[in-house]
N, C-alpha and C positions, 0 to 999 in steps of 0.2 A: 600554152595560153595563146589564144587567137584573138586578134583585135585589129582588123583591117582599118576601120574608120578612125580609131584613135591614133594608130601609127601614121595614117595619112595626115591627120591634124598636126602631129609632131613634126612631120617633114615640111609642111608648107606654112606652119604658123597659124593655121585656122583653128579657132576655138569653138568647135561644135561637136555635139554628141547626140546620137540618135537614141532616144528613150521612148518606149511605148508608141512608136510610130510617128513621133513628132521630133523636130529638131530643136534642141535647146541651145541658145546662143548667149554668150556672156553679155551682161547688160552693164549699163552705167548708172544703175539705181543708186539712190542715196541711202544713208544709214537708216532713214525712216522707212525705206522701201526695200527690205532685205531680199536678196536673190535666192536664199536657201536657208540652211540651218543657221540659226542666229540666237543671240541671248536676249531673253525678256525677263528682267528682274534677276532672279537667282536661277532661272531655268534655261536649259537649251531647248529651243522649240524649232519646229519645221517652218517652212516658208508661210504656211497657212495658220501658224500659231499653235499647232498641236504639239504638246510637250513630247520630247524624245528622251527617253532614259536608257542609256547604254547598258547592256548586259553582254559583256564580251570578254575576249582573251587577246593576248598578243601572239603573233606568229613571227618568227625570226626569218623573214624572207631573205634578207641580204646574205645570210649564211647558208640558207637552204632553198635557193631558188628552184632547185629541182623538185622540191616537195610541195611547192605552193599550189600547183594545179589540183592536187588531191586534198591538201590541207584546208583550203578555203571552203569548198563544198562540205567537207566533213565537219568543220566547225559550225557551219550553218545547220547541218543536219542534227548536230548535237543540241541545238536550241538557241544559239547566239543570235542576237539582232545587230551586233556590232563587232568590229575587229580592229585591233591596233597592229599596224604593219611596220616592221623594222626595215628601214632603208639606210643606205650609206651615200654620202655625198662624195666619197672617194678619199676623205681625209685619213681614215684608218683602215677601211676595208674597200673592196671593189665597188666602184661607183655604180649605182643603179641608174641607168640612163633613161631618157624620156620614153623610149619605146618599151622598156621593161616596166616602168611605172604605169604606162598606158595599159599594159596587159593586166597589171594588178587591179587597176581601176575597173577594167571591164569585168574581171572576176567578181569584184565587189558588187557591181551592178547586177550581173547575172544571178548572183546568189542572194540578192536583196539584203545586203549588209551595209550599214553605215560604217565607213572605214576611216580610221584616224591614221594618217601616214606620219611617221616620225623619222627624223635624222638621228642616228644613234652615235655618230662620231663625236658629238659634243659631250658625251658622258664623262663626268669627273674633271672637266677643264680646270686647270690650275693645280691639279693633284695627280691626274692620270696622264702619263706620258703619251703624247701623240693626239690628245683630244683637241678638237677644233672649237673655234669661237661661235657664238650665236650669229654673229655677223656673217661668217662663212656659210653657216646653215641657211641663213636668209637668202644669200646669193643663189644657193642651190634651188630653193623654192621658186625664186624669180625665173631661173632658167627653165623650170618646168611649166611655166605659165601656159604655153600652148596646149598641153594635155590636161591641165587642171581646170581651165576655164570651161564653164558649162556643167561642172560636177558639184556645184555648191550645195545641192540638195542631199548628197550622200557622202561627200568627202570632207574630212576635217584636216587641217594642217597643224601638226604638233611640231613646232619649230625645231626643238632639239631635246633629246632625252637627257634627263638628269644633268643639267648643263654646268654644274660646278661640284667640286668635291667639298671637303671640310675646311678648306683654307679661308679664314675669316676675311683677309684682305681682298681676295679674289671674289668671294661671294658677296662682298659689300657692293659690288657693281651690278648685282642681279637686276635691280629695277631699271637702271639706266640702259643696260645692255639689252634687256628684254623689250623695253619700250622702243628702242631704236630699231630692233629687228621687226617688231610689229609695224612700225611706220614704213620701213623699207618695203614690206610686202604690200601694204596698202598703196604706197606711191607707185608700185609697179602695176596696180590694177587688180590684184588678187582680192576677191570679196568673200572668201571662205571663212567659216568659223575657225579662228586661230586658237590653238591650245598651247599653253605655256607651262613648262615644268618648274617645280621649285628648285632652289639651290640645295647644297648639302646632300648630294647624291639623290636629289629628288624628294627628300624626306622633310624639308623645311625644318631642319635640325634646330635652328635657333629662331624660328618664327619670322624669318626675313620676308618670305612671300606673304605670310599671314598679315604682317604689319604694313607692307608696301604694295599690296596688290592693287589698291585703288589708284596709285600712281600709274601703273601699267594700264589699267582699264581706261583711264582718262587719256592715255596716249593713242588709243585706237579711235580714229575718226568714225569708224563704223559701229563702235560700241559693241564689238562682237568677239570678245576674248574670254576664253574659258580657262580657269586655273586648275592645274593638275598636281595632286600630291601622291606620292608613292608610300605605301604602308608596309613595313616589314618589322624587324625585331623589336624596336622600341614601342611600337603600337601593340604591345602585349597587354596593356592595361585598358580596360573599357573606358576608364575616365580620360585617358589620353586621347583616345579616338573621339569620344563625344565632345570633349572640350575644343578640339581642333575644328570639328564640323560646326560646332556652335559659333565659333569665332567668325567663320565666313557667313553663316546665316545672319548673325547680328549685324555684319557690315553690308548685307544685301548684295553679296558678290557670289557669282556662280562657281561651283567646284565640282570636279570629277576625281574619283580615285583611279588614277591612271595606271597603277600597278599595285598588286598586293599578292601575298602568298599565304600558305597555311603553316609554313615553318621557314626558318632560315638560320644560317650559321651564327647570326648575331642575336638570336632570340626567337621566341615563338609568337608571332603576331596573333591577335585575337580575331581570327577570320570570321567567327560567328557574329561578333559584334559589328565588324566592318560590314558584313553583308546585311545584317538586320537593320542597322542604322541607315545604310544606303537605300534600302527598300522603303523604310518608313519615311525618309526625308525626300524621296524621289531623286536621289543622286546616282549618277552612272558609276559603274565599276568595270575594271578590266583585270582579270587574273593573269599572272605571269606563270607559265606560258604553255602553249599547246604541246610542243615537244622540242628536243634538241639541246637541252641544258647539259652542262658538263662542269668540270672543275670543282666538284664537291657539292653542287646544288642540283644534282640530278632529280632529287625528290620534288622539284618544282615542275617536272614534266606532267602534263595531264593525260597524255597517252604515251605508250611506249613505242619508240622508233616510228613515230608518225602513223601508227596503226590505230584507227578509231575503234577497232574491235578490242583494243587492249587498254582500257581506261585504268589509270592508277587510282590510288586512294584520293589524291588531290583532285583528279579529274572527275571522279564520281561525286565528290563533295560539292565542287563548284557548279557542275552542270545539273546534278540530280538532287542535291541536298535542300534542306530548308532555306528559303530565301535565295536559292540557286538560280542559275540562268534559265533552265527550262521552265521553271515555275513562274518567273517574273518578267521574262523578255516579251516585248511587243514589237512587231515589225513596224518600221517607219511607214506612215501613211503615204509617203511619196511613192512607195511601191504598190499603192492601191490595195493594200491589205491582202494581196494574193500570196499564197504559200508556194514557194518554188519546189520543184521536184529535184531533190539533191541526188547527186550521183554516188554518194557513199551512205551506207546505212550504219548508224551507230549501234554498238552493242556494248552493254556495260559488263565488262569482265575485268574487275580490278586487279592490278598488279603493281608492285612497287619497286621494280628493278629495271628502270629505263637504261638505255645504252647510248647516250648522246655523244657527239664528237666535238661540239663547239661550245665554248663557254661564253654566255652573254655577260655583258658588263653590268652586273647588278651588285652594288656594294652599299646596301642601305644602312644608314645610321640616322635616326630621327628623334627629335624631341621638341616640345613646345618651347617658346622663347623663355629666357631666364627671368625670374621675378626678383632676384637679389643682385646687388652690385658686388661682383667678386673682387678680391684683393690678391695681388700677386704674392706667391710664396717665395721661399728662399731658393738660392741656387746660383751657380756661376755660369756654366755652359748653357743652361736653360732655366727658365722659370715656369711655374705652373700656378693655376688658380682654379678653385673649385666653386661651382655655382649650383645651388639647389633650384631646380627648375619647377618642381611641383611636389606637393606633399599631401598625404591623406592618412587617416588613422591606420597605423601599422605599416606604413611604407612611404617611400619618396623616390624621386627621380633626380639625378644630378649629372652634371657634365664637368669635365676638367679640360681646360685649355693649356696646351704645352707650347711654349714659345722659345725658339732658339735665341741665344745671346748674340754677341757681336760676331761670332763665327758660326759656320755650318756645323751640324752634328750628324753622326751616322746612326744614332739610336738614343733612346732615353728611358729612364726609369723614374717613376714618381712614387712618393710615399706620403700617406696622410692617415689620420686617426678618426674613427667614427665614435659617436657616443656609445656608452655601455649598452649592450643588447642589440645594437644595430649591426648590419652586415650587408655585403654585396650579394644580392640574390641572382642577378644576371648582368652581364656587361657586354659592350661591343667596342670594337676598334682598339682593343688592348688585351693583354694577357694578365689576369688577376690572380693574386695569392693573398691569403690573410693569415696573420698570426695575432691571436687575441683580438684587440680592437684596431690593430694596424693593418692597413691595406697597402699592398704594393702593386702597381700597374706598370707593365712594360710594353713598349711599342709592339704593334702587330708587324708582320713581315712587310707590309706595303706602306707604312707611315712612319718609319723610324728616321729616315733621312730628311733633314730640314735645313733649308738655307738660312743664312743669318737673318734674324728677325721674323722668320716665318712661323706660323702657328698651325697646329693640328689639334683636333678635339676628339676626346673619347667620352663615353658616358656609361652610366649604369643605373639599374633599378635597385634600390636598397630596401631591406626589411627593417622594421623597428622604427625608432624615433629619428627624424631628420636632424642633422646638425644645424645649429643656429649661429649667426654671427660669422666671423671670419674663420675659415678652416685652413690652418697652415699646411702647405703642400711643398715638400722638397722635390727637387728635380735634379737629376744627374745624368 
């Protein structure tokens, strides 16, 4: 990746970028006079007011820096108008320094892609060991100001990926922490469109972002914050997808689907509905991910071993399918509508056996916020409570909160009974077994250890009639 002008800017602190023969300089425009991509109502629009609807994918740059030079033009050649780029602030992985980020920005510009840059080290804070705070991520963005200024027309700043796990107490700070991070970026003079991820592994598992997004939006003096939800296993029901999108539409707040897949270990997301609804509503979407997945989620690779000539089933679907990227993507008008000459030619040769070597941190569990008031169940070392989050004819969605008692625990098992004819159809964040109407759920490998008073949540989709009233849940 060659980028002389941006490297020079990084070295001397000068914020300028040569674009189309003219020099773009960071401005001191007010919120009423945006410098680039910005929010207008529920839409992301360009500086001249033209709506921009992202149709893109994620690329794991921080783990595969050696692949980025060929991955970015290949993604553009496959039809994308947008790209989400994984970066690290050095908290968990090797830090992507200013010169490296400048190179990525230049690749985005050259390939006429609107790029959303994100810090991945925040993933699962409060539950994932080593994860960093949103405040630490904000400091990283401020340090990159010299190479970011002047790129507001085609660069978005996604402060931190999936910034909280399922811990209720930690996720309760989402609005305050996110608002503080937004204010820090604005105080430093960054004018970019800011993207903020939901808590609960990015899935807004209990509707925290849905219900508190207005607080964060109001904290941005530029009024230029875009909210991002990630959709995996729990978004297997069309009704769950549409109700979540409806909620943001009703509140008049902008939303992007920052990640989604066509399958996952916690369930099978309804990618057809996700893509169709995004197209019909003019909402951007980013599929996870171009290549390099491991740890059991290799099926989320869109091409095998970063080879654009070896599209997988997922890659063919998202790029070439109905409501897919190639059919619906429109290049940002900032790039004058010109079509770049990509250096890689895409060839659709589906295969489903990728060979990645790095595991991205994607642990999705998501659900709309609860509509019932749960009641604690019995237990000594731990307690548990079941909440029905949503119900429809012939099915329902529920979650169970497990809370450690006065001492820490190394694992847990919960038991409860469902009404006659009801059953667990699919679940996540626990191992399920059923005997008659009795359901037993045991911790997953990653969420069994809880400190005193700490809470973890698992959930499931049920078939049959939803339980009503208080459902006793034992925990041991």
